[in-house]
C-alpha positions, 0 to 999 in steps of 0.5 A: 172592105171591111177594115175600111169602115174600122178606120173610117170610124177610127178617124171620126172618133180622133177627129171628134175627140179633137173638136171636144178637147179644142171646145173645152180648151176654150171654155176655160180660156181667159176672156182676156184670152180670147179675141172677140168679134167686135175686137176683130171688127174694130181692127178692120179699115174704115173709110169716111166718104162723101159724095155730090149729086148733082140735081136736074128737075122738070123747070131745068133749076139745078142744085146740088146735094151732099151724101156721106158714110162710112165704109170698109173701102172707096170702091164700096164707098163710091158704088153706095154713095152713087146710089143714095140719091139725095135729090128727091129729099133736098130743097127743089127735088129731082133726081141724080143727073150726076155723082162727084166722090168728093173725098174717101179718107181713112177714118180714125175716130172709132165710131 
């Protein structure tokens, strides 16, 4: 049983040394070679999407309003835009009675 503790301690020392040497390598690496989080994030696909809410009011008058945004995929766009009810703040007020995703296309603008 005593040898189990020795091998566990040896493994911990080896692992600790590997982590330290890896961190030291990162610290001395040129910044041009170290990928930044922002650079990796910029490479993720983005989608520009728009949706139309049909608004209903107490007096029966109907109108519509548009919601837009940038999303990681079209499923996220549909879910998010459906919940962004623009009717209460639009001219005529009311609440959304129906929603339609009008477009969802890849966004290459770099926004």
